[in-house]
Steps between C-alpha positions, in 0.01 A plus 500: 500500500638798314334616185704416191387676186602405150542730204423467132496752218145608578514531875554340838302214649464268801227246423433197715243222480387240749396206280341176622404201288395141567519161333185378326242381752733644768672163522801494736755394234765765562722312748849357506691507171208664319506795743877536471488495121205744494700743714795473256276554197325805646837656579632418152196664333537808720868527405415459131243783516721712730240497776604493865360239738458648845330199661398156373325219688404173332243318709345159421180655358601854394779738410546846655729738314595861559672628187617841378436539128544749216232755408422337165392170661140474622398290799343239270817484290720450806276226644465319168874511429566310823203263466554409134874443520493300824209285388669396178835414661361331813261279301790391274728421794241345735267266304272443803385862461370417151318186603324645807370827355394633160705818559743584778362841598152625564400760238465769768749690710505782756708811435518810716717800440712587797407848606193475720725324749875533527734271311644390833154386614450287188846350534437414867162346411653273235794404720276399792253278309628187678446657842125540453262278704421171334809497278733203503869546574691635200756220532224235466377621162673227305 
């Protein structure tokens, strides 16, 4: 992966985050149409904010996202933009998500800046989540 820097009036930057978040109680509710719609919504929010998604994997009980963001957006802001927007829309479109859980997402998340490991390593990790021992086939997630 080649390094792609962006410029703004105050400097040059290349900021990447690996963000992971889970449904409340880690329930496996992110399958089938919900997973497809969640993927669309995350990409729409990234486009709106002009962030670049490098890798995205929606699993039944968690979301892994590697996103490049602007220097004015903190890790908590990035995570909460995705969580808040997707929760509101998914709960409107899929009523079973309202009836089964008080909120869609757990209040916590994991965020790590990409730098201690290479961006390529994070991207490979996210893209191989379904190959890990004990994981069900990606095609059977519906």
